[in-house]
C-alpha positions as CSV (number, residue, x, y, z in Angstrom):
1,X,87.8,8.3,42.4
2,X,91.3,5.8,44.0
3,X,92.6,8.7,45.1
4,X,89.9,10.3,47.3
5,X,89.0,7.5,49.7
6,X,92.3,4.4,49.5
7,X,95.5,5.1,51.9
8,X,97.4,1.6,53.8
9,X,98.3,1.0,57.0
10,X,99.2,-1.4,58.6
11,X,97.0,-3.8,60.5
12,X,96.8,-8.0,60.6
13,X,97.6,-9.6,57.2
14,X,99.9,-12.1,55.0
15,X,103.8,-13.3,55.1
16,X,103.8,-15.8,52.4
17,X,106.5,-13.5,49.9
18,X,108.0,-10.8,52.8
19,X,107.5,-10.3,56.3
20,X,104.1,-9.4,57.8
21,X,102.9,-5.5,55.6
22,X,99.9,-3.6,55.5
23,X,96.6,-4.5,55.1
24,X,93.8,-2.1,53.8
25,X,91.2,0.8,55.8
26,X,89.0,2.8,53.0
27,X,90.1,7.1,53.5
28,X,88.9,9.6,51.4
29,X,92.4,11.8,52.0
30,X,93.7,12.3,48.5
31,X,97.3,10.1,47.8
32,X,98.2,9.6,44.5
33,X,99.5,6.3,44.7
34,X,98.9,2.5,46.9
35,X,102.1,2.7,49.3
36,X,103.2,1.0,52.3
37,X,103.1,3.3,55.7
38,X,106.0,1.7,57.6
39,X,105.6,0.3,60.8
40,X,107.3,2.2,64.1
41,X,107.3,-1.2,66.1
42,X,109.3,-4.6,65.9
43,X,108.1,-6.8,63.0
44,X,105.9,-9.8,64.7
45,X,108.3,-12.9,65.8
46,X,109.0,-16.1,65.8
47,X,109.7,-18.9,63.4
48,X,106.8,-19.8,60.7
49,X,106.5,-22.2,58.0
50,X,105.3,-21.6,54.8
51,X,104.0,-23.0,52.0
52,X,106.6,-23.3,48.7
53,X,105.2,-21.4,46.3
54,X,106.6,-19.6,43.6
55,X,106.0,-15.9,43.6
56,X,105.7,-14.0,40.6
57,X,105.3,-10.5,38.6
58,X,102.6,-9.7,37.3
59,X,103.1,-9.5,33.0
60,X,100.1,-7.6,31.2
61,X,97.1,-7.8,33.7
62,X,94.2,-9.4,33.1
63,X,91.2,-8.1,34.0
64,X,90.2,-10.9,36.1
65,X,93.6,-10.4,37.7
66,X,93.5,-6.4,38.4
67,X,93.6,-5.6,42.2
68,X,94.2,-2.7,44.4
69,X,96.7,-4.3,46.6
70,X,100.5,-5.2,44.7
71,X,101.8,-7.8,45.7
72,X,104.9,-5.9,47.4
73,X,102.3,-4.7,49.8
74,X,100.2,-7.8,50.9
75,X,103.0,-10.4,50.2
76,X,100.9,-13.1,48.7
77,X,102.1,-14.7,45.2
78,X,100.2,-13.8,41.8
79,X,99.2,-17.7,42.6
80,X,97.4,-17.1,44.6
81,X,93.7,-18.5,43.5
82,X,95.3,-19.8,40.0
83,X,95.2,-23.2,41.3
84,X,91.8,-23.1,42.6
85,X,88.3,-23.5,40.6
86,X,86.0,-20.5,40.1
87,X,82.8,-22.6,41.9
88,X,84.9,-23.9,44.9
89,X,86.0,-20.2,45.3
90,X,82.7,-18.4,45.4
91,X,80.7,-21.0,47.7
92,X,84.0,-20.5,50.1
93,X,83.9,-16.7,49.9
94,X,80.0,-16.9,49.8
95,X,80.2,-19.1,53.1
96,X,81.8,-16.2,55.0
97,X,80.1,-14.6,57.8
98,X,82.6,-11.7,58.7
99,X,80.0,-9.2,60.2
100,X,81.6,-9.5,64.6
101,X,85.4,-10.9,63.3
102,X,87.7,-8.1,62.7
103,X,90.5,-10.1,62.3
104,X,88.5,-11.6,59.4
105,X,87.2,-8.8,57.5
106,X,90.7,-7.4,57.7
107,X,92.8,-10.9,56.1
108,X,89.5,-10.8,53.5
109,X,90.0,-7.4,52.5
110,X,93.5,-8.5,51.8
111,X,92.2,-11.2,49.7
112,X,89.7,-9.2,48.1
113,X,91.7,-6.4,46.7
114,X,95.0,-8.0,46.1
115,X,96.6,-8.1,42.7
116,X,96.4,-11.9,41.3
117,X,96.0,-14.0,38.6
118,X,92.8,-15.5,38.6
119,X,91.3,-19.8,38.7
120,X,92.8,-20.8,35.4
121,X,89.6,-21.3,34.5
122,X,87.6,-18.5,35.2
123,X,87.3,-17.1,31.6
124,X,88.2,-13.4,30.2
125,X,84.8,-12.3,30.6
126,X,85.3,-10.6,34.5
127,X,83.7,-13.2,35.8
128,X,86.0,-13.7,38.6
129,X,86.5,-9.5,39.5
130,X,82.5,-9.6,39.3
131,X,82.3,-12.1,42.2
132,X,85.3,-10.3,44.3
133,X,83.4,-6.2,44.1
134,X,80.1,-8.7,45.4
135,X,81.8,-9.6,48.7
136,X,83.3,-5.7,49.0
137,X,79.3,-5.0,48.3
138,X,78.7,-6.7,51.0
139,X,80.0,-5.3,53.5
140,X,80.0,-2.5,52.3
141,X,82.8,-1.4,50.8
142,X,81.2,1.2,47.9
143,X,83.8,3.6,47.4
144,X,86.9,0.3,46.9
145,X,84.7,-1.9,45.0
146,X,84.5,1.3,42.7
147,X,88.5,1.6,42.5
148,X,88.6,-1.1,41.5
149,X,86.5,-1.2,38.8
150,X,87.7,1.8,37.3
151,X,91.0,0.2,37.1
152,X,90.1,-2.7,35.6
153,X,87.6,-1.0,33.3
154,X,83.9,-1.5,33.2
155,X,84.2,-2.3,29.5
156,X,81.4,-5.7,30.6
157,X,77.5,-4.7,30.8
158,X,77.9,-7.3,34.5
159,X,81.3,-4.7,34.9
160,X,79.3,-1.1,34.3
161,X,76.3,-3.1,36.0
162,X,78.7,-2.8,39.3
163,X,79.4,0.1,38.6
164,X,77.1,2.4,38.3
165,X,75.5,1.1,41.1
166,X,78.4,2.2,43.5
167,X,78.6,5.7,42.0
168,X,74.5,5.6,43.1
169,X,75.9,5.2,46.3
170,X,78.5,7.3,46.5
171,X,77.1,10.2,44.7
172,X,79.8,10.0,41.6
173,X,76.7,8.6,39.3
174,X,77.6,11.6,36.6
175,X,80.6,9.5,36.1
176,X,79.6,6.9,34.7
177,X,76.1,8.7,33.7
178,X,78.8,10.5,31.0
179,X,80.5,6.6,30.0
180,X,77.0,5.3,29.0
181,X,75.2,8.6,26.8
182,X,78.6,7.6,25.0
183,X,78.0,4.1,24.7
184,X,75.1,3.1,25.5
185,X,75.3,-0.4,24.5
186,X,76.6,-0.9,27.9
187,X,73.9,0.5,29.8
188,X,72.5,-2.3,32.6
189,X,69.0,-1.6,31.9
190,X,66.5,0.7,30.0
191,X,65.5,2.5,33.5
192,X,70.2,3.4,33.6
193,X,69.7,4.8,30.5
194,X,66.3,7.2,31.0
195,X,67.9,8.5,33.6
196,X,71.8,9.1,32.4
197,X,70.7,11.1,29.5
198,X,68.5,13.3,32.7
199,X,71.6,13.8,34.3
200,X,73.6,14.2,31.3
201,X,71.2,17.3,31.1
202,X,69.2,15.8,27.1
203,X,65.5,15.6,29.3
204,X,63.7,15.8,25.8
205,X,65.5,12.3,24.3
206,X,65.4,10.4,27.7
207,X,61.2,11.4,27.9
208,X,61.7,9.6,23.9
209,X,63.3,6.4,25.9
210,X,61.2,6.1,28.2
211,X,58.4,6.4,26.1
212,X,59.6,3.5,23.9
213,X,60.4,1.3,26.5
214,X,57.0,1.6,28.3
215,X,56.2,0.3,24.9
216,X,58.1,-2.4,24.5
217,X,57.7,-3.4,28.1
218,X,60.9,-3.7,29.6
219,X,60.1,-1.5,32.3
220,X,58.8,-1.9,36.0
221,X,55.9,-0.2,37.4
222,X,57.9,0.7,40.0
223,X,60.9,2.4,37.4
224,X,57.8,3.7,35.4
225,X,56.2,5.6,38.0
226,X,58.8,6.6,39.8
227,X,60.9,8.0,36.0
228,X,57.4,9.7,34.6
229,X,57.8,11.8,38.1
230,X,61.7,12.8,37.6
231,X,61.2,13.7,34.5
232,X,58.0,15.4,34.7
233,X,56.9,16.2,38.2
234,X,54.5,19.0,37.5
235,X,51.7,16.7,35.0
236,X,52.4,14.0,37.3
237,X,52.3,15.9,40.2
238,X,48.6,14.7,41.0
239,X,49.9,10.9,40.8
240,X,50.6,8.9,43.6
241,X,54.2,7.6,44.3
242,X,54.0,3.8,44.3
243,X,54.5,2.3,47.7
244,X,58.5,1.5,48.2
245,X,59.9,-1.7,47.7
246,X,61.4,-3.6,49.9
247,X,64.5,-4.4,48.1
248,X,65.1,-1.2,45.8
249,X,68.2,-1.6,43.3
250,X,70.4,1.5,43.9
251,X,68.5,3.1,40.5
252,X,65.5,2.9,42.0
253,X,66.8,4.3,45.7
254,X,68.4,6.8,44.9
255,X,64.9,8.4,42.2
256,X,63.1,7.8,45.6
257,X,65.6,10.5,47.0
258,X,65.2,13.1,43.5
259,X,61.7,12.4,44.1
260,X,61.9,14.1,47.8
261,X,60.9,10.8,49.4
262,X,64.8,9.2,50.2
263,X,63.9,6.0,51.8
264,X,65.5,4.4,55.3
265,X,68.9,2.9,54.5
266,X,68.7,1.3,58.3
267,X,66.7,-2.3,56.5
268,X,68.9,-2.5,52.6
269,X,71.6,-4.3,52.4
270,X,75.2,-2.3,53.8
271,X,75.5,-0.8,50.7
272,X,73.5,1.2,50.9
273,X,74.5,3.0,54.3
274,X,77.0,5.1,52.4
275,X,74.5,7.3,50.8
276,X,73.5,8.3,54.4
277,X,77.5,9.5,55.1
278,X,76.8,12.4,52.5
279,X,76.3,15.5,54.3
280,X,73.0,15.7,52.5
281,X,71.2,13.3,54.9
282,X,70.9,14.2,59.1
283,X,73.6,13.7,61.7
284,X,71.5,10.8,63.3
285,X,70.9,9.1,59.9
286,X,74.9,9.9,59.4
287,X,76.1,8.5,63.0
288,X,74.0,5.2,61.7
289,X,75.4,4.9,59.0
290,X,78.9,5.0,60.4
291,X,78.4,2.7,62.9
292,X,77.0,0.0,60.0
293,X,79.8,0.5,57.5
294,X,82.6,0.5,60.3
295,X,81.3,-3.0,62.1
296,X,82.5,-4.3,58.6
297,X,85.5,-1.9,58.5
298,X,84.3,-0.4,55.1
299,X,84.7,3.0,57.3
300,X,87.6,4.1,58.6
301,X,87.8,4.5,62.2
302,X,89.3,8.5,61.4
303,X,85.4,9.2,59.7
304,X,84.0,7.5,62.3
305,X,85.1,9.8,64.6
306,X,84.9,12.8,62.3
307,X,81.3,12.4,62.1
308,X,80.9,11.3,66.4
309,X,82.8,14.5,67.2
310,X,80.6,17.2,64.5
311,X,78.1,18.8,67.0
312,X,77.0,18.2,70.5
313,X,74.3,15.4,71.1
314,X,70.9,17.2,71.4
315,X,69.1,14.6,73.4
316,X,69.5,11.7,75.2
317,X,69.6,7.9,75.4
318,X,70.5,5.0,72.7
319,X,73.0,6.4,70.0
320,X,73.3,9.9,71.7
321,X,74.5,8.0,74.8
322,X,77.0,6.5,73.0
323,X,78.1,9.5,71.3
324,X,78.4,12.3,74.6
325,X,80.1,9.1,75.9
326,X,82.9,8.4,73.3
327,X,83.1,12.8,73.4
328,X,83.9,12.5,76.9
329,X,86.5,10.3,76.6
330,X,88.0,12.0,73.9
331,X,88.4,15.4,75.6
332,X,90.1,13.2,78.7
333,X,92.2,11.7,76.5
334,X,93.5,15.0,75.0
335,X,93.6,17.0,78.1
336,X,95.8,13.8,79.1
337,X,95.1,14.1,83.1
338,X,95.1,10.7,84.0
339,X,91.4,10.9,86.6
340,X,89.6,12.4,84.0
341,X,90.5,9.7,81.2
342,X,89.8,6.5,83.5
343,X,86.4,7.9,84.6
344,X,85.6,8.8,81.0
345,X,86.9,5.5,79.8
346,X,84.8,2.8,81.3
347,X,81.7,4.4,79.9
348,X,82.8,4.9,76.1
349,X,84.4,1.6,76.1
350,X,81.1,0.1,77.5
351,X,79.2,2.4,74.8
352,X,81.4,0.8,71.9
353,X,81.2,-2.8,73.3
354,X,77.0,-2.2,72.4
355,X,78.0,-1.0,68.7
356,X,80.9,-4.3,68.3
357,X,83.1,-1.1,67.1
358,X,85.7,-2.6,70.0
359,X,88.5,-2.9,67.4
360,X,87.8,0.2,65.7
361,X,87.8,2.3,69.1
362,X,91.1,0.2,70.2
363,X,92.7,1.4,67.2
364,X,92.4,4.5,67.2
365,X,93.0,4.9,70.8
366,X,95.4,2.4,72.3
367,X,98.4,3.7,71.8
368,X,98.1,7.3,73.6
369,X,96.4,5.3,76.3
370,X,99.6,3.2,76.9
371,X,101.3,6.3,77.5
372,X,99.2,7.9,80.5
373,X,99.9,6.7,83.7
374,X,96.7,4.9,84.6
375,X,96.3,2.4,87.7
376,X,93.3,-0.2,88.6
377,X,90.7,-1.3,86.5
378,X,91.7,1.2,84.7
379,X,94.7,0.5,83.4
380,X,93.8,-3.3,83.0
381,X,91.2,-1.6,80.8
382,X,93.3,0.0,79.0
383,X,95.5,-3.2,78.2
384,X,92.8,-5.4,76.7
385,X,92.1,-2.3,74.5
386,X,96.1,-2.6,73.0
387,X,95.9,-6.2,73.0
388,X,92.6,-5.0,70.0
389,X,95.1,-2.4,68.8
390,X,98.1,-3.1,65.6
391,X,100.4,-2.5,67.9
392,X,99.9,-5.5,70.7
393,X,102.7,-6.7,70.4
394,X,105.5,-3.7,71.0
395,X,102.7,-2.8,74.4
396,X,102.3,-5.7,75.7
397,X,106.7,-6.7,75.5
398,X,107.2,-2.4,77.8
399,X,103.4,-3.5,79.9
400,X,102.7,-6.8,79.6
401,X,104.8,-7.3,82.9
402,X,102.6,-4.4,84.8
403,X,99.4,-6.4,84.7
404,X,99.8,-10.2,85.4
405,X,96.5,-11.0,85.7
406,X,97.2,-11.0,81.7
407,X,99.5,-13.4,81.6
408,X,98.3,-15.8,79.3
409,X,96.5,-12.8,77.1
410,X,100.0,-11.0,77.3
411,X,102.0,-14.1,76.0
412,X,100.8,-14.7,73.1
413,X,100.6,-11.4,72.4
414,X,104.5,-12.6,72.2
415,X,103.4,-15.5,69.9
416,X,104.5,-18.1,72.4
417,X,100.9,-19.3,74.5
418,X,102.2,-20.8,77.7
419,X,100.0,-23.8,78.4
420,X,100.2,-23.4,82.4
421,X,98.2,-20.2,82.0
422,X,95.6,-21.8,80.0
423,X,92.7,-22.1,82.9
424,X,89.2,-22.8,79.9
425,X,88.8,-24.6,76.9
426,X,89.2,-21.2,74.7
427,X,92.6,-20.5,75.9
428,X,93.5,-24.1,75.4
429,X,92.3,-24.9,72.3
430,X,94.4,-21.2,71.5
431,X,97.3,-22.5,73.2
432,X,97.0,-26.2,70.5
433,X,96.5,-24.1,67.6
434,X,100.2,-22.4,68.0
435,X,101.6,-25.2,68.6
436,X,100.8,-26.5,64.9
437,X,99.2,-29.6,65.0
438,X,97.9,-31.5,62.1
439,X,95.8,-29.9,59.0
440,X,92.9,-32.0,57.7
441,X,94.1,-33.7,54.4
442,X,91.8,-30.4,52.3
443,X,93.3,-28.2,53.8
444,X,97.1,-30.0,54.0
445,X,95.7,-30.6,50.3
446,X,95.4,-27.1,49.7
447,X,98.8,-26.3,51.2
448,X,100.9,-29.4,48.4
449,X,99.0,-27.6,45.7
450,X,99.1,-24.1,46.2
451,X,96.4,-23.4,46.8
452,X,96.2,-20.5,48.7
453,X,93.7,-18.2,49.2
454,X,91.8,-21.4,49.0
455,X,92.6,-22.3,52.2
456,X,93.2,-19.0,53.4
457,X,88.7,-19.2,52.9
458,X,88.9,-22.1,54.8
459,X,90.9,-21.1,57.7
460,X,88.7,-18.4,57.9
461,X,85.7,-19.7,57.7
462,X,87.0,-22.0,60.7
463,X,87.9,-20.2,62.9
464,X,84.2,-18.3,61.8
465,X,83.2,-22.1,63.4
466,X,84.9,-21.7,66.6
467,X,83.3,-18.0,67.4
468,X,80.0,-19.4,67.3
469,X,80.7,-22.3,69.4
470,X,82.4,-25.0,67.9
471,X,86.0,-24.1,69.9
472,X,88.0,-27.2,68.7
473,X,88.1,-25.3,65.1
474,X,89.8,-23.1,66.5
475,X,92.7,-25.0,67.0
476,X,92.6,-26.0,63.2
477,X,91.6,-22.5,62.1
478,X,94.9,-21.0,64.0
479,X,97.8,-23.8,63.0
480,X,96.6,-23.0,59.3
481,X,96.8,-19.7,59.0
482,X,100.1,-20.1,60.7
483,X,100.8,-22.8,58.6
484,X,100.0,-20.4,55.6
485,X,102.5,-17.6,57.2
486,X,100.0,-15.3,58.5
487,X,101.0,-14.9,62.3
488,X,100.0,-11.2,62.7
489,X,96.3,-12.1,62.1
490,X,96.3,-15.7,64.0
491,X,98.1,-13.8,66.8
492,X,94.9,-11.2,66.7
493,X,92.3,-13.7,65.6
494,X,92.8,-15.0,69.4
495,X,93.7,-12.1,71.0
496,X,90.1,-11.6,69.5
497,X,88.3,-14.7,70.3
498,X,89.9,-14.3,74.3
499,X,88.5,-10.3,74.2
500,X,85.9,-9.8,71.8
501,X,83.0,-12.5,73.6
502,X,81.6,-12.5,70.3
503,X,81.1,-16.6,71.1
504,X,77.5,-17.9,72.2
């Protein structure tokens, strides 16, 4: 599974053990190994102090230490979590609110997928790995969670249950079912065992197991009714289906689909949107699912744009206007005609703002826009878009002088925001954050005690608080990120705070 989707691309990330290299995106292109892609721009500059943390190679990996991103990619120490308490890390992870914070999303994915030793007293049962998997699933990153499980080995019931759920949503359940049939002790439930036995072709054994489960009273009313219809549709065709559940499990969700009554994914947790990416879903459902997942970086922008471009919209209004705006812009951009691009850019950008997909749009198109001789409002907008892309520093160096009204943004992109150009409270907070003020005692203690992952999560929480209106927290968040060596992340977080208007 991992070879189907994982690729590494450059965006805001760590600099603890080496210069910033990469974060991750979720692609379906086959890649045999995880490799960083070389950057075609100069590295982020500016001196930043880092904690004195020793980086040592991992030995024989324990289940909780397994990751998809090695130290050579993340730059994070293997002791990332080692000196923290599992309960403390769990509380900080569960408290993160990242839906509208792209820089923090990228950082969080890197933390979740990094190879690193778990907290010292986390045990050997995969509890810490389960926590990371639950965080990935909450963001809708089902394929990365599935790949992480395959690398770790779903050899305990809690880990197998998560793997089974992931495969049900991606359509790879036969892989999990084959393992379950060979090792029935891993079955997360009787319903899963019955479903998998049938999927593997032994319908008679599945029916006998259902009768046993019924006699034992171990199935929910929903599961029992759906499995009866699933195993013997002719015998139960006159029996009404139960009312759809408000919060179905992935198995119940797939059973409804198998009975020809698929449940809408919009009201369900984000991970369920992955099921609508399959070609069995209608185009509108696929677009809505792709947008929902792209908002948390659980879907790469090239897949989103691929779904947008599958055909011409047959209707107007709402999502169809957004698709048309992006298609018109993409066509104009391919023509390389500055006038056509200028006319199409503003509608496309407004459409992306409405969907909160500005950063994916910037990652896809900023570089091409930067090479066009745009003028006026189109040039200003193209510059703002560039500042939301991974190429922000390179483009600030080459085009910043042509956009004097964005002088503060330019100096920020170069790592030296100037106090004299800070006009608003937010800009002044950014300047203060880059002047490396003293950190609060709890953050200072975490850094001194090499609780690196914990300190990063605290900084992320402060940034989210700042985006909810507590501007003063931005000072501490940016200072902490820079103290940790996360210069690129600090700059992108500050640029997004200025340009995305996520504040209430």
